[in-house]
C-alpha positions in Angstrom: -118.7 -83.0 92.6 -118.8 -79.7 93.9 -115.9 -77.1 93.5 -114.1 -75.6 96.6 -114.7 -71.4 95.6 -112.3 -69.7 98.4 -115.1 -67.9 100.2 -115.0 -64.0 100.4 -116.0 -61.6 103.4 -119.0 -59.7 103.7 -117.1 -56.7 102.5 -115.6 -58.7 99.1 -112.4 -57.8 100.5 -110.8 -61.1 99.5 -110.9 -64.3 101.1 -112.7 -65.1 104.6 -109.7 -66.0 107.0 -108.6 -69.5 107.7 -111.3 -71.5 110.0 -113.9 -68.9 109.5 -117.1 -70.5 109.3 -117.6 -69.5 105.6 -114.0 -71.7 105.3 -115.3 -74.6 106.6 -118.6 -74.4 105.2 -117.0 -74.7 101.5 -114.4 -77.0 102.7 -117.2 -79.1 104.1 -118.9 -78.9 100.5 -116.4 -79.7 98.7 -115.3 -82.8 100.9 -118.6 -84.3 100.9 -118.9 -84.3 97.2 -121.3 -81.4 98.1 -123.7 -84.1 100.1 -123.7 -82.1 103.1 -126.6 -83.3 104.5 -124.4 -86.8 105.7 -122.1 -84.5 107.6 -123.6 -84.7 110.8 -120.4 -84.9 113.5 -118.8 -81.5 113.0 -117.0 -78.4 114.6 -115.2 -78.7 117.4 -117.7 -80.5 119.9 -118.0 -83.4 116.6 -113.9 -83.3 116.7 -113.9 -84.2 120.5 -116.2 -87.0 120.1 -114.6 -88.5 117.2 -111.5 -88.3 118.9 -113.4 -89.9 122.0 -114.5 -93.2 119.3 -111.1 -93.4 117.9 -109.3 -93.8 121.0 -111.7 -96.6 122.9 -113.2 -98.3 119.2 -110.8 -97.4 116.9 -113.5 -96.1 114.8 -114.1 -92.6 113.3 -117.5 -91.3 112.7 -116.5 -88.4 111.0 -113.9 -90.6 108.5 -117.3 -92.8 107.9 -119.7 -89.9 107.0 -117.1 -88.1 104.7 -116.3 -91.2 102.8 -119.9 -92.1 102.8 -120.9 -88.6 101.0 -118.1 -88.9 98.8 -119.2 -92.8 97.5 -116.1 -94.0 98.4 -114.8 -97.1 101.2 -114.3 -95.9 105.0 -110.6 -96.1 105.2 -109.1 -97.0 109.2 -108.2 -93.8 111.1 -105.8 -93.1 113.8 -105.4 -90.6 116.3 -102.3 -88.4 115.8 -101.1 -86.6 118.7 -98.2 -84.0 118.5 -96.7 -81.3 120.3 -97.8 -77.9 119.2 -95.1 -76.0 117.8 -96.4 -72.6 119.9 -97.6 -73.9 122.8 -95.7 -77.3 123.4 -99.1 -78.9 124.2 -100.3 -82.3 123.3 -102.6 -81.6 120.3 -104.5 -84.5 118.9 -105.9 -85.0 115.4 -108.0 -87.7 114.0 -106.9 -88.8 110.4 -107.5 -91.9 108.1 -104.1 -93.4 107.6 -102.5 -95.8 104.5 -100.0 -98.3 104.6 -96.7 -97.7 103.1 -94.5 -100.8 103.3 -93.6 -100.3 108.1 -94.8 -96.9 107.7 -98.0 -95.3 107.7 -99.0 -92.5 105.5 -101.7 -89.8 106.1 -102.4 -86.6 104.1 -102.9 -83.1 105.2 -105.6 -82.6 102.5 -107.8 -79.9 104.9 -110.3 -80.3 102.1 -108.4 -79.2 99.0 -108.2 -75.9 101.1 -105.7 -73.1 100.9 -103.8 -73.9 104.1 -102.1 -76.5 105.2 -104.0 -79.0 108.4 -102.3 -76.9 111.5 -101.0 -80.3 112.6 -98.5 -80.3 109.5 -96.6 -77.6 111.1 -96.9 -79.0 114.5 -94.5 -82.1 112.9 -92.5 -79.7 110.9 -91.2 -78.5 114.0 -91.4 -81.5 116.5 -91.0 -85.2 114.9 -91.8 -86.6 118.1 -95.6 -88.0 118.1 -98.2 -90.9 119.0 -100.0 -92.9 116.8 -103.1 -94.7 118.5 -104.0 -97.4 116.3 -106.6 -100.2 117.0 -106.8 -98.8 121.1 -103.1 -99.1 121.4 -100.5 -96.0 121.5 -97.1 -96.3 119.7 -94.7 -93.7 119.7 -93.5 -92.7 116.3 -91.8 -90.1 114.1 -92.9 -87.9 111.6 -91.6 -86.7 108.0 -92.8 -84.7 105.5 -92.1 -86.8 102.1 -90.5 -84.0 99.5 -89.3 -84.3 96.0 -89.3 -88.1 94.2 -90.2 -89.9 97.4 -93.4 -88.0 97.6 -93.9 -88.7 94.1 -93.6 -92.1 94.4 -95.8 -92.3 97.7 -98.5 -90.1 96.2 -99.2 -92.6 93.6 -98.9 -95.4 95.9 -101.2 -93.9 97.9 -104.0 -92.2 95.4 -104.4 -96.0 94.5 -105.6 -96.5 98.2 -107.1 -93.0 98.4 -110.0 -92.4 96.0 -109.7 -88.5 96.1 -106.4 -87.8 96.6 -106.3 -86.6 93.1 -108.9 -84.2 93.3 -107.8 -82.8 96.4 -104.3 -82.4 94.8 -105.6 -80.7 91.8 -108.0 -78.4 94.3 -105.4 -77.8 96.5 -102.9 -76.2 93.4 -105.3 -74.1 92.4 -104.3 -72.2 95.6 -100.4 -73.3 95.1 -100.3 -75.5 97.2 -98.9 -79.2 97.9 -100.8 -81.8 99.6 -98.2 -82.6 102.5 -98.0 -86.1 102.8 -96.4 -87.9 106.3 -94.8 -90.5 106.7 -95.3 -91.8 110.3 -92.3 -94.8 111.2 -93.5 -95.9 114.5 -91.0 -96.8 116.9 -92.6 -99.9 118.0 -94.7 -102.8 116.7 -98.6 -101.7 115.4 -101.3 -103.6 116.5 -101.7 -106.7 114.5 -98.2 -107.0 113.4 -97.0 -108.6 116.3 -95.0 -111.8 115.7 -96.9 -114.5 117.9 -94.9 -116.7 119.8 
């Protein structure tokens, strides 16, 4: 698997700025296990198409292509809507999710890079969010797991997420701990309603 090497600016003054092209290329290389030729849907337009796909079909092309490139099974994905911590606008991200009892867990891996994804800062600032799972929206509360809860949750999610330990090892090289966000639905999730 390809290791993430922090991109440097052209004048070798240090790491490239967050979300620079060089950083995105390095994160894509790491997340795809070096098989970047399999990553077709990418960039802003790719994320927009993926959000549309998840909203209307419940399936994520971006999740599929990264799991395919890394030789892992497809993981169901949700559309997480958060409130922007600075703008107050609604922000949407497609994320693979993992079950933990009645809650869902999403991981802020961001390719094992040096920065947390922006949606993590949004849920830190305001825990109100919405989950779009299996073509249905459900309000939820988000909470970043810490301490013993995080350690227990990490082991639980790592059993389902084949690359989580690898991402954590890479992120730790930058002094970053991958945030595990527990999403508590405030209504029934699709597929869990009781039939009468």
